[in-house]
C-alpha positions as protocol buffer text, in pm:
chain_id: "A"
residue {
  index: 1
  type: UNK
  ca { x: 7144 y: 14100 z: 13237 }
}
residue {
  index: 2
  type: UNK
  ca { x: 7398 y: 13951 z: 13008 }
}
residue {
  index: 3
  type: UNK
  ca { x: 7260 y: 13747 z: 12721 }
}
residue {
  index: 4
  type: UNK
  ca { x: 7573 y: 13536 z: 12693 }
}
residue {
  index: 5
  type: UNK
  ca { x: 7531 y: 13165 z: 12761 }
}
residue {
  index: 6
  type: UNK
  ca { x: 7819 y: 12979 z: 12913 }
}
residue {
  index: 7
  type: UNK
  ca { x: 7901 y: 12623 z: 12818 }
}
residue {
  index: 8
  type: UNK
  ca { x: 7819 y: 12511 z: 13171 }
}
residue {
  index: 9
  type: UNK
  ca { x: 7459 y: 12629 z: 13122 }
}
residue {
  index: 10
  type: UNK
  ca { x: 7416 y: 12417 z: 12808 }
}
residue {
  index: 11
  type: UNK
  ca { x: 7289 y: 12071 z: 12886 }
}
residue {
  index: 12
  type: UNK
  ca { x: 7449 y: 11822 z: 12651 }
}
residue {
  index: 13
  type: UNK
  ca { x: 7281 y: 11486 z: 12601 }
}
residue {
  index: 14
  type: UNK
  ca { x: 7454 y: 11210 z: 12793 }
}
residue {
  index: 15
  type: UNK
  ca { x: 7577 y: 10926 z: 12575 }
}
residue {
  index: 16
  type: UNK
  ca { x: 7534 y: 10574 z: 12692 }
}
residue {
  index: 17
  type: UNK
  ca { x: 7828 y: 10355 z: 12787 }
}
residue {
  index: 18
  type: UNK
  ca { x: 7764 y: 10130 z: 12489 }
}
residue {
  index: 19
  type: UNK
  ca { x: 7787 y: 10425 z: 12248 }
}
residue {
  index: 20
  type: UNK
  ca { x: 8114 y: 10540 z: 12404 }
}
residue {
  index: 21
  type: UNK
  ca { x: 8259 y: 10189 z: 12378 }
}
residue {
  index: 22
  type: UNK
  ca { x: 8152 y: 10170 z: 12014 }
}
residue {
  index: 23
  type: UNK
  ca { x: 8331 y: 10499 z: 11948 }
}
residue {
  index: 24
  type: UNK
  ca { x: 8647 y: 10372 z: 12115 }
}
residue {
  index: 25
  type: UNK
  ca { x: 8621 y: 10047 z: 11923 }
}
residue {
  index: 26
  type: UNK
  ca { x: 8587 y: 10238 z: 11596 }
}
residue {
  index: 27
  type: UNK
  ca { x: 8895 y: 10447 z: 11676 }
}
residue {
  index: 28
  type: UNK
  ca { x: 9101 y: 10136 z: 11750 }
}
residue {
  index: 29
  type: UNK
  ca { x: 8966 y: 9963 z: 11438 }
}
residue {
  index: 30
  type: UNK
  ca { x: 9080 y: 10250 z: 11216 }
}
residue {
  index: 31
  type: UNK
  ca { x: 9419 y: 10246 z: 11389 }
}
residue {
  index: 32
  type: UNK
  ca { x: 9453 y: 9874 z: 11324 }
}
residue {
  index: 33
  type: UNK
  ca { x: 9363 y: 9922 z: 10957 }
}
residue {
  index: 34
  type: UNK
  ca { x: 9613 y: 10205 z: 10921 }
}
residue {
  index: 35
  type: UNK
  ca { x: 9889 y: 10008 z: 11089 }
}
residue {
  index: 36
  type: UNK
  ca { x: 9793 y: 9704 z: 10880 }
}
residue {
  index: 37
  type: UNK
  ca { x: 9843 y: 9896 z: 10557 }
}
residue {
  index: 38
  type: UNK
  ca { x: 10185 y: 10012 z: 10673 }
}
residue {
  index: 39
  type: UNK
  ca { x: 10281 y: 9658 z: 10778 }
}
residue {
  index: 40
  type: UNK
  ca { x: 10174 y: 9514 z: 10442 }
}
residue {
  index: 41
  type: UNK
  ca { x: 10374 y: 9777 z: 10254 }
}
residue {
  index: 42
  type: UNK
  ca { x: 10684 y: 9728 z: 10467 }
}
residue {
  index: 43
  type: UNK
  ca { x: 10660 y: 9349 z: 10439 }
}
residue {
  index: 44
  type: UNK
  ca { x: 10639 y: 9375 z: 10060 }
}
residue {
  index: 45
  type: UNK
  ca { x: 10947 y: 9597 z: 10047 }
}
residue {
  index: 46
  type: UNK
  ca { x: 11138 y: 9366 z: 10283 }
}
residue {
  index: 47
  type: UNK
  ca { x: 11042 y: 9054 z: 10085 }
}
residue {
  index: 48
  type: UNK
  ca { x: 11143 y: 9210 z: 9753 }
}
residue {
  index: 49
  type: UNK
  ca { x: 11465 y: 9342 z: 9906 }
}
residue {
  index: 50
  type: UNK
  ca { x: 11561 y: 9005 z: 10053 }
}
residue {
  index: 51
  type: UNK
  ca { x: 11498 y: 8821 z: 9726 }
}
residue {
  index: 52
  type: UNK
  ca { x: 11686 y: 9091 z: 9535 }
}
residue {
  index: 53
  type: UNK
  ca { x: 11988 y: 9089 z: 9767 }
}
residue {
  index: 54
  type: UNK
  ca { x: 12201 y: 8839 z: 9566 }
}
residue {
  index: 55
  type: UNK
  ca { x: 12168 y: 9058 z: 9255 }
}
residue {
  index: 56
  type: UNK
  ca { x: 12224 y: 9375 z: 9457 }
}
residue {
  index: 57
  type: UNK
  ca { x: 12543 y: 9236 z: 9610 }
}
residue {
  index: 58
  type: UNK
  ca { x: 12674 y: 9118 z: 9271 }
}
residue {
  index: 59
  type: UNK
  ca { x: 12581 y: 9406 z: 9040 }
}
residue {
  index: 60
  type: UNK
  ca { x: 12543 y: 9699 z: 9278 }
}
residue {
  index: 61
  type: UNK
  ca { x: 12439 y: 10029 z: 9122 }
}
residue {
  index: 62
  type: UNK
  ca { x: 12585 y: 9915 z: 8790 }
}
residue {
  index: 63
  type: UNK
  ca { x: 12261 y: 9720 z: 8744 }
}
residue {
  index: 64
  type: UNK
  ca { x: 12084 y: 10052 z: 8689 }
}
residue {
  index: 65
  type: UNK
  ca { x: 12317 y: 10163 z: 8410 }
}
residue {
  index: 66
  type: UNK
  ca { x: 12369 y: 9840 z: 8220 }
}
residue {
  index: 67
  type: UNK
  ca { x: 12176 y: 9723 z: 7914 }
}
residue {
  index: 68
  type: UNK
  ca { x: 12290 y: 9361 z: 7936 }
}
residue {
  index: 69
  type: UNK
  ca { x: 12035 y: 9089 z: 7995 }
}
residue {
  index: 70
  type: UNK
  ca { x: 12208 y: 8763 z: 7914 }
}
residue {
  index: 71
  type: UNK
  ca { x: 12081 y: 8456 z: 8096 }
}
residue {
  index: 72
  type: UNK
  ca { x: 12369 y: 8236 z: 7976 }
}
residue {
  index: 73
  type: UNK
  ca { x: 12633 y: 8468 z: 8125 }
}
residue {
  index: 74
  type: UNK
  ca { x: 12428 y: 8576 z: 8429 }
}
residue {
  index: 75
  type: UNK
  ca { x: 12480 y: 8937 z: 8322 }
}
residue {
  index: 76
  type: UNK
  ca { x: 12184 y: 9160 z: 8391 }
}
residue {
  index: 77
  type: UNK
  ca { x: 12102 y: 9529 z: 8366 }
}
residue {
  index: 78
  type: UNK
  ca { x: 11779 y: 9725 z: 8376 }
}
residue {
  index: 79
  type: UNK
  ca { x: 11862 y: 10057 z: 8206 }
}
residue {
  index: 80
  type: UNK
  ca { x: 11636 y: 9999 z: 7899 }
}
residue {
  index: 81
  type: UNK
  ca { x: 11346 y: 9902 z: 8125 }
}
residue {
  index: 82
  type: UNK
  ca { x: 11390 y: 10210 z: 8346 }
}
residue {
  index: 83
  type: UNK
  ca { x: 11405 y: 10429 z: 8037 }
}
residue {
  index: 84
  type: UNK
  ca { x: 11094 y: 10269 z: 7885 }
}
residue {
  index: 85
  type: UNK
  ca { x: 10899 y: 10295 z: 8213 }
}
residue {
  index: 86
  type: UNK
  ca { x: 10978 y: 10662 z: 8264 }
}
residue {
  index: 87
  type: UNK
  ca { x: 10935 y: 10774 z: 7902 }
}
residue {
  index: 88
  type: UNK
  ca { x: 10609 y: 10588 z: 7841 }
}
residue {
  index: 89
  type: UNK
  ca { x: 10466 y: 10723 z: 8167 }
}
residue {
  index: 90
  type: UNK
  ca { x: 10581 y: 11077 z: 8084 }
}
residue {
  index: 91
  type: UNK
  ca { x: 10424 y: 11068 z: 7737 }
}
residue {
  index: 92
  type: UNK
  ca { x: 10104 y: 10929 z: 7888 }
}
residue {
  index: 93
  type: UNK
  ca { x: 10092 y: 11215 z: 8140 }
}
residue {
  index: 94
  type: UNK
  ca { x: 10159 y: 11478 z: 7873 }
}
residue {
  index: 95
  type: UNK
  ca { x: 9856 y: 11350 z: 7685 }
}
residue {
  index: 96
  type: UNK
  ca { x: 9623 y: 11262 z: 7972 }
}
residue {
  index: 97
  type: UNK
  ca { x: 9671 y: 11552 z: 8218 }
}
residue {
  index: 98
  type: UNK
  ca { x: 9542 y: 11837 z: 7994 }
}
residue {
  index: 99
  type: UNK
  ca { x: 9254 y: 11623 z: 7868 }
}
residue {
  index: 100
  type: UNK
  ca { x: 9172 y: 11486 z: 8213 }
}
residue {
  index: 101
  type: UNK
  ca { x: 9170 y: 11828 z: 8383 }
}
residue {
  index: 102
  type: UNK
  ca { x: 8965 y: 11968 z: 8094 }
}
residue {
  index: 103
  type: UNK
  ca { x: 8711 y: 11687 z: 8129 }
}
residue {
  index: 104
  type: UNK
  ca { x: 8700 y: 11748 z: 8505 }
}
residue {
  index: 105
  type: UNK
  ca { x: 8627 y: 12118 z: 8451 }
}
residue {
  index: 106
  type: UNK
  ca { x: 8363 y: 12036 z: 8189 }
}
residue {
  index: 107
  type: UNK
  ca { x: 8188 y: 11791 z: 8422 }
}
residue {
  index: 108
  type: UNK
  ca { x: 8210 y: 12005 z: 8737 }
}
residue {
  index: 109
  type: UNK
  ca { x: 8075 y: 12336 z: 8604 }
}
residue {
  index: 110
  type: UNK
  ca { x: 7709 y: 12417 z: 8536 }
}
residue {
  index: 111
  type: UNK
  ca { x: 7701 y: 12497 z: 8166 }
}
residue {
  index: 112
  type: UNK
  ca { x: 7374 y: 12612 z: 8014 }
}
residue {
  index: 113
  type: UNK
  ca { x: 7408 y: 12381 z: 7713 }
}
residue {
  index: 114
  type: UNK
  ca { x: 7470 y: 12070 z: 7927 }
}
residue {
  index: 115
  type: UNK
  ca { x: 7171 y: 11933 z: 8123 }
}
residue {
  index: 116
  type: UNK
  ca { x: 7245 y: 11783 z: 8462 }
}
residue {
  index: 117
  type: UNK
  ca { x: 7121 y: 11438 z: 8356 }
}
residue {
  index: 118
  type: UNK
  ca { x: 7354 y: 11435 z: 8057 }
}
residue {
  index: 119
  type: UNK
  ca { x: 7639 y: 11548 z: 8280 }
}
residue {
  index: 120
  type: UNK
  ca { x: 7572 y: 11262 z: 8522 }
}
residue {
  index: 121
  type: UNK
  ca { x: 7576 y: 11013 z: 8235 }
}
residue {
  index: 122
  type: UNK
  ca { x: 7909 y: 11151 z: 8112 }
}
residue {
  index: 123
  type: UNK
  ca { x: 8056 y: 11125 z: 8462 }
}
residue {
  index: 124
  type: UNK
  ca { x: 7947 y: 10761 z: 8478 }
}
residue {
  index: 125
  type: UNK
  ca { x: 8098 y: 10686 z: 8136 }
}
residue {
  index: 126
  type: UNK
  ca { x: 8430 y: 10846 z: 8229 }
}
residue {
  index: 127
  type: UNK
  ca { x: 8449 y: 10644 z: 8552 }
}
residue {
  index: 128
  type: UNK
  ca { x: 8348 y: 10332 z: 8360 }
}
residue {
  index: 129
  type: UNK
  ca { x: 8670 y: 10354 z: 8158 }
}
residue {
  index: 130
  type: UNK
  ca { x: 8864 y: 10271 z: 8475 }
}
residue {
  index: 131
  type: UNK
  ca { x: 8679 y: 9938 z: 8505 }
}
residue {
  index: 132
  type: UNK
  ca { x: 8787 y: 9807 z: 8165 }
}
residue {
  index: 133
  type: UNK
  ca { x: 9048 y: 9528 z: 8203 }
}
residue {
  index: 134
  type: UNK
  ca { x: 9396 y: 9616 z: 8084 }
}
residue {
  index: 135
  type: UNK
  ca { x: 9407 y: 9318 z: 7847 }
}
residue {
  index: 136
  type: UNK
  ca { x: 9109 y: 9468 z: 7664 }
}
residue {
  index: 137
  type: UNK
  ca { x: 9300 y: 9794 z: 7628 }
}
residue {
  index: 138
  type: UNK
  ca { x: 9591 y: 9594 z: 7490 }
}
residue {
  index: 139
  type: UNK
  ca { x: 9377 y: 9418 z: 7232 }
}
residue {
  index: 140
  type: UNK
  ca { x: 9213 y: 9747 z: 7135 }
}
residue {
  index: 141
  type: UNK
  ca { x: 9557 y: 9902 z: 7095 }
}
residue {
  index: 142
  type: UNK
  ca { x: 9674 y: 9620 z: 6866 }
}
residue {
  index: 143
  type: UNK
  ca { x: 9371 y: 9600 z: 6639 }
}
residue {
  index: 144
  type: UNK
  ca { x: 9244 y: 9961 z: 6644 }
}
residue {
  index: 145
  type: UNK
  ca { x: 9501 y: 10211 z: 6769 }
}
residue {
  index: 146
  type: UNK
  ca { x: 9811 y: 10088 z: 6584 }
}
residue {
  index: 147
  type: UNK
  ca { x: 9640 y: 10087 z: 6239 }
}
residue {
  index: 148
  type: UNK
  ca { x: 9507 y: 10438 z: 6309 }
}
residue {
  index: 149
  type: UNK
  ca { x: 9839 y: 10592 z: 6414 }
}
residue {
  index: 150
  type: UNK
  ca { x: 10049 y: 10400 z: 6159 }
}
residue {
  index: 151
  type: UNK
  ca { x: 10003 y: 10672 z: 5890 }
}
residue {
  index: 152
  type: UNK
  ca { x: 10094 y: 10937 z: 6148 }
}
residue {
  index: 153
  type: UNK
  ca { x: 10409 y: 10745 z: 6239 }
}
residue {
  index: 154
  type: UNK
  ca { x: 10503 y: 10707 z: 5872 }
}
residue {
  index: 155
  type: UNK
  ca { x: 10453 y: 11080 z: 5819 }
}
residue {
  index: 156
  type: UNK
  ca { x: 10670 y: 11170 z: 6118 }
}
residue {
  index: 157
  type: UNK
  ca { x: 10946 y: 10932 z: 6009 }
}
residue {
  index: 158
  type: UNK
  ca { x: 10944 y: 11036 z: 5645 }
}
residue {
  index: 159
  type: UNK
  ca { x: 10950 y: 11409 z: 5718 }
}
residue {
  index: 160
  type: UNK
  ca { x: 11129 y: 11436 z: 6055 }
}
residue {
  index: 161
  type: UNK
  ca { x: 11358 y: 11134 z: 6074 }
}
residue {
  index: 162
  type: UNK
  ca { x: 11649 y: 11372 z: 6135 }
}
residue {
  index: 163
  type: UNK
  ca { x: 11490 y: 11437 z: 6477 }
}
residue {
  index: 164
  type: UNK
  ca { x: 11588 y: 11165 z: 6732 }
}
residue {
  index: 165
  type: UNK
  ca { x: 11232 y: 11113 z: 6854 }
}
residue {
  index: 166
  type: UNK
  ca { x: 11116 y: 11008 z: 6506 }
}
residue {
  index: 167
  type: UNK
  ca { x: 11434 y: 10847 z: 6373 }
}
residue {
  index: 168
  type: UNK
  ca { x: 11284 y: 10500 z: 6323 }
}
residue {
  index: 169
  type: UNK
  ca { x: 10969 y: 10383 z: 6142 }
}
residue {
  index: 170
  type: UNK
  ca { x: 10665 y: 10263 z: 6334 }
}
residue {
  index: 171
  type: UNK
  ca { x: 10661 y: 9895 z: 6242 }
}
residue {
  index: 172
  type: UNK
  ca { x: 10372 y: 9807 z: 6475 }
}
residue {
  index: 173
  type: UNK
  ca { x: 10420 y: 9779 z: 6848 }
}
residue {
  index: 174
  type: UNK
  ca { x: 10638 y: 10042 z: 7008 }
}
residue {
  index: 175
  type: UNK
  ca { x: 10671 y: 10317 z: 7264 }
}
residue {
  index: 176
  type: UNK
  ca { x: 10408 y: 10548 z: 7112 }
}
residue {
  index: 177
  type: UNK
  ca { x: 10117 y: 10298 z: 7100 }
}
residue {
  index: 178
  type: UNK
  ca { x: 10193 y: 10184 z: 7454 }
}
residue {
  index: 179
  type: UNK
  ca { x: 10209 y: 10543 z: 7583 }
}
residue {
  index: 180
  type: UNK
  ca { x: 9882 y: 10642 z: 7413 }
}
residue {
  index: 181
  type: UNK
  ca { x: 9700 y: 10342 z: 7559 }
}
residue {
  index: 182
  type: UNK
  ca { x: 9846 y: 10429 z: 7900 }
}
residue {
  index: 183
  type: UNK
  ca { x: 9712 y: 10782 z: 7857 }
}
residue {
  index: 184
  type: UNK
  ca { x: 9363 y: 10645 z: 7794 }
}
residue {
  index: 185
  type: UNK
  ca { x: 9392 y: 10412 z: 8093 }
}
residue {
  index: 186
  type: UNK
  ca { x: 9493 y: 10685 z: 8340 }
}
residue {
  index: 187
  type: UNK
  ca { x: 9252 y: 10944 z: 8201 }
}
residue {
  index: 188
  type: UNK
  ca { x: 8955 y: 10832 z: 8418 }
}
residue {
  index: 189
  type: UNK
  ca { x: 9166 y: 10856 z: 8734 }
}
residue {
  index: 190
  type: UNK
  ca { x: 9278 y: 11211 z: 8657 }
}
residue {
  index: 191
  type: UNK
  ca { x: 8933 y: 11324 z: 8546 }
}
residue {
  index: 192
  type: UNK
  ca { x: 8734 y: 11170 z: 8833 }
}
residue {
  index: 193
  type: UNK
  ca { x: 8961 y: 11281 z: 9120 }
}
residue {
  index: 194
  type: UNK
  ca { x: 9021 y: 11627 z: 8969 }
}
residue {
  index: 195
  type: UNK
  ca { x: 8644 y: 11671 z: 8933 }
}
residue {
  index: 196
  type: UNK
  ca { x: 8595 y: 11586 z: 9301 }
}
residue {
  index: 197
  type: UNK
  ca { x: 8865 y: 11837 z: 9392 }
}
residue {
  index: 198
  type: UNK
  ca { x: 8700 y: 12109 z: 9183 }
}
residue {
  index: 199
  type: UNK
  ca { x: 8355 y: 12035 z: 9324 }
}
residue {
  index: 200
  type: UNK
  ca { x: 8489 y: 12061 z: 9680 }
}
residue {
  index: 201
  type: UNK
  ca { x: 8594 y: 12425 z: 9623 }
}
residue {
  index: 202
  type: UNK
  ca { x: 8343 y: 12647 z: 9811 }
}
residue {
  index: 203
  type: UNK
  ca { x: 8084 y: 12812 z: 9588 }
}
residue {
  index: 204
  type: UNK
  ca { x: 8157 y: 13141 z: 9762 }
}
residue {
  index: 205
  type: UNK
  ca { x: 8490 y: 13156 z: 9580 }
}
residue {
  index: 206
  type: UNK
  ca { x: 8317 y: 13123 z: 9243 }
}
residue {
  index: 207
  type: UNK
  ca { x: 8061 y: 13389 z: 9332 }
}
residue {
  index: 208
  type: UNK
  ca { x: 8324 y: 13626 z: 9473 }
}
residue {
  index: 209
  type: UNK
  ca { x: 8540 y: 13594 z: 9161 }
}
residue {
  index: 210
  type: UNK
  ca { x: 8250 y: 13659 z: 8924 }
}
residue {
  index: 211
  type: UNK
  ca { x: 8129 y: 13938 z: 9149 }
}
residue {
  index: 212
  type: UNK
  ca { x: 8463 y: 14113 z: 9099 }
}
residue {
  index: 213
  type: UNK
  ca { x: 8411 y: 14101 z: 8723 }
}
residue {
  index: 214
  type: UNK
  ca { x: 8598 y: 13786 z: 8628 }
}
residue {
  index: 215
  type: UNK
  ca { x: 8461 y: 13573 z: 8346 }
}
residue {
  index: 216
  type: UNK
  ca { x: 8377 y: 13205 z: 8394 }
}
residue {
  index: 217
  type: UNK
  ca { x: 8707 y: 13094 z: 8235 }
}
residue {
  index: 218
  type: UNK
  ca { x: 8912 y: 13343 z: 8436 }
}
residue {
  index: 219
  type: UNK
  ca { x: 8745 y: 13206 z: 8748 }
}
residue {
  index: 220
  type: UNK
  ca { x: 8827 y: 12849 z: 8646 }
}
residue {
  index: 221
  type: UNK
  ca { x: 9190 y: 12917 z: 8553 }
}
residue {
  index: 222
  type: UNK
  ca { x: 9284 y: 13171 z: 8822 }
}
residue {
  index: 223
  type: UNK
  ca { x: 9067 y: 13064 z: 9116 }
}
residue {
  index: 224
  type: UNK
  ca { x: 8925 y: 12712 z: 9098 }
}
residue {
  index: 225
  type: UNK
  ca { x: 9224 y: 12523 z: 8958 }
}
residue {
  index: 226
  type: UNK
  ca { x: 9476 y: 12688 z: 9199 }
}
residue {
  index: 227
  type: UNK
  ca { x: 9238 y: 12623 z: 9491 }
}
residue {
  index: 228
  type: UNK
  ca { x: 9211 y: 12254 z: 9400 }
}
residue {
  index: 229
  type: UNK
  ca { x: 9576 y: 12217 z: 9297 }
}
residue {
  index: 230
  type: UNK
  ca { x: 9667 y: 11966 z: 9569 }
}
residue {
  index: 231
  type: UNK
  ca { x: 9378 y: 11740 z: 9469 }
}
residue {
  index: 232
  type: UNK
  ca { x: 9472 y: 11759 z: 9102 }
}
residue {
  index: 233
  type: UNK
  ca { x: 9836 y: 11677 z: 9182 }
}
residue {
  index: 234
  type: UNK
  ca { x: 9715 y: 11382 z: 9389 }
}
residue {
  index: 235
  type: UNK
  ca { x: 9514 y: 11259 z: 9090 }
}
residue {
  index: 236
  type: UNK
  ca { x: 9815 y: 11294 z: 8862 }
}
residue {
  index: 237
  type: UNK
  ca { x: 10036 y: 11103 z: 9107 }
}
residue {
  index: 238
  type: UNK
  ca { x: 9786 y: 10817 z: 9133 }
}
residue {
  index: 239
  type: UNK
  ca { x: 9766 y: 10808 z: 8754 }
}
residue {
  index: 240
  type: UNK
  ca { x: 10145 y: 10811 z: 8726 }
}
residue {
  index: 241
  type: UNK
  ca { x: 10168 y: 10522 z: 8970 }
}
residue {
  index: 242
  type: UNK
  ca { x: 9931 y: 10318 z: 8756 }
}
residue {
  index: 243
  type: UNK
  ca { x: 10116 y: 10411 z: 8438 }
}
residue {
  index: 244
  type: UNK
  ca { x: 10452 y: 10307 z: 8582 }
}
residue {
  index: 245
  type: UNK
  ca { x: 10317 y: 9978 z: 8714 }
}
residue {
  index: 246
  type: UNK
  ca { x: 10082 y: 9884 z: 8429 }
}
residue {
  index: 247
  type: UNK
  ca { x: 10171 y: 9540 z: 8298 }
}
residue {
  index: 248
  type: UNK
  ca { x: 9945 y: 9361 z: 8054 }
}
residue {
  index: 249
  type: UNK
  ca { x: 9857 y: 9639 z: 7810 }
}
residue {
  index: 250
  type: UNK
  ca { x: 10216 y: 9765 z: 7802 }
}
residue {
  index: 251
  type: UNK
  ca { x: 10351 y: 9412 z: 7752 }
}
residue {
  index: 252
  type: UNK
  ca { x: 10123 y: 9367 z: 7450 }
}
residue {
  index: 253
  type: UNK
  ca { x: 10205 y: 9703 z: 7289 }
}
residue {
  index: 254
  type: UNK
  ca { x: 10553 y: 9825 z: 7381 }
}
residue {
  index: 255
  type: UNK
  ca { x: 10747 y: 9571 z: 7173 }
}
residue {
  index: 256
  type: UNK
  ca { x: 10962 y: 9426 z: 7456 }
}
residue {
  index: 257
  type: UNK
  ca { x: 11295 y: 9532 z: 7302 }
}
residue {
  index: 258
  type: UNK
  ca { x: 11563 y: 9547 z: 7571 }
}
residue {
  index: 259
  type: UNK
  ca { x: 11763 y: 9837 z: 7434 }
}
residue {
  index: 260
  type: UNK
  ca { x: 11754 y: 10213 z: 7474 }
}
residue {
  index: 261
  type: UNK
  ca { x: 11619 y: 10387 z: 7165 }
}
residue {
  index: 262
  type: UNK
  ca { x: 11536 y: 10757 z: 7178 }
}
residue {
  index: 263
  type: UNK
  ca { x: 11277 y: 10723 z: 6903 }
}
residue {
  index: 264
  type: UNK
  ca { x: 10922 y: 10700 z: 7039 }
}
residue {
  index: 265
  type: UNK
  ca { x: 10827 y: 10503 z: 6727 }
}
residue {
  index: 266
  type: UNK
  ca { x: 11068 y: 10218 z: 6807 }
}
residue {
  index: 267
  type: UNK
  ca { x: 10995 y: 9913 z: 7026 }
}
residue {
  index: 268
  type: UNK
  ca { x: 11097 y: 9950 z: 7388 }
}
residue {
  index: 269
  type: UNK
  ca { x: 11040 y: 9779 z: 7724 }
}
residue {
  index: 270
  type: UNK
  ca { x: 10935 y: 9852 z: 8080 }
}
residue {
  index: 271
  type: UNK
  ca { x: 11009 y: 9705 z: 8420 }
}
residue {
  index: 272
  type: UNK
  ca { x: 10658 y: 9568 z: 8463 }
}
residue {
  index: 273
  type: UNK
  ca { x: 10661 y: 9412 z: 8116 }
}
residue {
  index: 274
  type: UNK
  ca { x: 11001 y: 9254 z: 8184 }
}
residue {
  index: 275
  type: UNK
  ca { x: 10871 y: 9097 z: 8504 }
}
residue {
  index: 276
  type: UNK
  ca { x: 10559 y: 8966 z: 8331 }
}
residue {
  index: 277
  type: UNK
  ca { x: 10752 y: 8815 z: 8041 }
}
residue {
  index: 278
  type: UNK
  ca { x: 11030 y: 8637 z: 8229 }
}
residue {
  index: 279
  type: UNK
  ca { x: 10938 y: 8575 z: 8590 }
}
residue {
  index: 280
  type: UNK
  ca { x: 10746 y: 8251 z: 8530 }
}
residue {
  index: 281
  type: UNK
  ca { x: 11047 y: 8081 z: 8366 }
}
residue {
  index: 282
  type: UNK
  ca { x: 11326 y: 8251 z: 8561 }
}
residue {
  index: 283
  type: UNK
  ca { x: 11572 y: 8061 z: 8778 }
}
residue {
  index: 284
  type: UNK
  ca { x: 11868 y: 8136 z: 9001 }
}
residue {
  index: 285
  type: UNK
  ca { x: 12026 y: 8478 z: 8968 }
}
residue {
  index: 286
  type: UNK
  ca { x: 11771 y: 8576 z: 8704 }
}
residue {
  index: 287
  type: UNK
  ca { x: 11494 y: 8567 z: 8967 }
}
residue {
  index: 288
  type: UNK
  ca { x: 11704 y: 8784 z: 9197 }
}
residue {
  index: 289
  type: UNK
  ca { x: 11769 y: 9028 z: 8912 }
}
residue {
  index: 290
  type: UNK
  ca { x: 11398 y: 9051 z: 8837 }
}
residue {
  index: 291
  type: UNK
  ca { x: 11329 y: 9121 z: 9204 }
}
residue {
  index: 292
  type: UNK
  ca { x: 11601 y: 9387 z: 9193 }
}
residue {
  index: 293
  type: UNK
  ca { x: 11414 y: 9541 z: 8900 }
}
residue {
  index: 294
  type: UNK
  ca { x: 11091 y: 9530 z: 9103 }
}
residue {
  index: 295
  type: UNK
  ca { x: 11274 y: 9700 z: 9391 }
}
residue {
  index: 296
  type: UNK
  ca { x: 11385 y: 9973 z: 9150 }
}
residue {
  index: 297
  type: UNK
  ca { x: 11022 y: 10023 z: 9046 }
}
residue {
  index: 298
  type: UNK
  ca { x: 10931 y: 10059 z: 9415 }
}
residue {
  index: 299
  type: UNK
  ca { x: 11201 y: 10323 z: 9454 }
}
residue {
  index: 300
  type: UNK
  ca { x: 11092 y: 10516 z: 9144 }
}
residue {
  index: 301
  type: UNK
  ca { x: 10732 y: 10526 z: 9263 }
}
residue {
  index: 302
  type: UNK
  ca { x: 10840 y: 10644 z: 9609 }
}
residue {
  index: 303
  type: UNK
  ca { x: 11063 y: 10913 z: 9458 }
}
residue {
  index: 304
  type: UNK
  ca { x: 10781 y: 11042 z: 9238 }
}
residue {
  index: 305
  type: UNK
  ca { x: 10545 y: 11066 z: 9537 }
}
residue {
  index: 306
  type: UNK
  ca { x: 10805 y: 11249 z: 9745 }
}
residue {
  index: 307
  type: UNK
  ca { x: 10858 y: 11502 z: 9467 }
}
residue {
  index: 308
  type: UNK
  ca { x: 10481 y: 11550 z: 9440 }
}
residue {
  index: 309
  type: UNK
  ca { x: 10451 y: 11619 z: 9813 }
}
residue {
  index: 310
  type: UNK
  ca { x: 10737 y: 11870 z: 9795 }
}
residue {
  index: 311
  type: UNK
  ca { x: 10565 y: 12042 z: 9501 }
}
residue {
  index: 312
  type: UNK
  ca { x: 10237 y: 12069 z: 9692 }
}
residue {
  index: 313
  type: UNK
  ca { x: 10411 y: 12206 z: 10002 }
}
residue {
  index: 314
  type: UNK
  ca { x: 10595 y: 12465 z: 9793 }
}
residue {
  index: 315
  type: UNK
  ca { x: 10276 y: 12583 z: 9623 }
}
residue {
  index: 316
  type: UNK
  ca { x: 10096 y: 12607 z: 9956 }
}
residue {
  index: 317
  type: UNK
  ca { x: 10388 y: 12804 z: 10100 }
}
residue {
  index: 318
  type: UNK
  ca { x: 10372 y: 13048 z: 9808 }
}
residue {
  index: 319
  type: UNK
  ca { x: 9999 y: 13097 z: 9869 }
}
């Protein structure tokens, strides 16, 4: 006799009609939520686009390459704000990504010198950083960070002022303090999500790697991080989105100077800071220009996410 059991011989428990209706209701509820998110996003883009249309029709793409912002002449351009948004976010990522991924590795591996209870406390403290209001980060940056990095800025200017990045003195607020505070603000996002991605890697991969003679660090660098690469990239993209859209802390620290300066020690500006500073008192074409700037920020965020998806697809194709 054959010992194989066909599916027809297996008696599955019959679910009640109420349970089936609840399942169908849950499916439709999730569909409604998903469609609702898309509708909200599209409505935001449409609203911003409509309000920005007068400025778009008047300035066109020249708005992106102009540094003018003169209310009396109704001449507006957003090049310094685009530059400040991108550069501050890039510096923040350069600082936060290595530290964040390192913290994620440290909090996801079982090290002999780190008890589990201590590790849990550290995880909680890292995630707690994300709950601190941005205005508190701004105040901390003004009263603590700037005095600490002021000697470093003076050293860089005095010894390397021939280099464009350090060609101006650090007078107080500027690109560097804003970028460093942004790095601290996005660090919990990178660390927490990267840790979850590393933890989700099957333990069999760790054991197989070490069984083949790899050390712990070879396993982390050559197996675990590549296996969780998509999750880490997702964490970095979420962090970049927050860095590009951060308002209060950047407004307090970046200096709000509407001109392009290649020195990271000089005051600068960002799109979000420009909106926060001027939107309440704006009128006429100025409002439309600010909405145009907000539309540009939408487009930059979308472009960054598209590039991230293409990067993930390319890496997966290589694998």
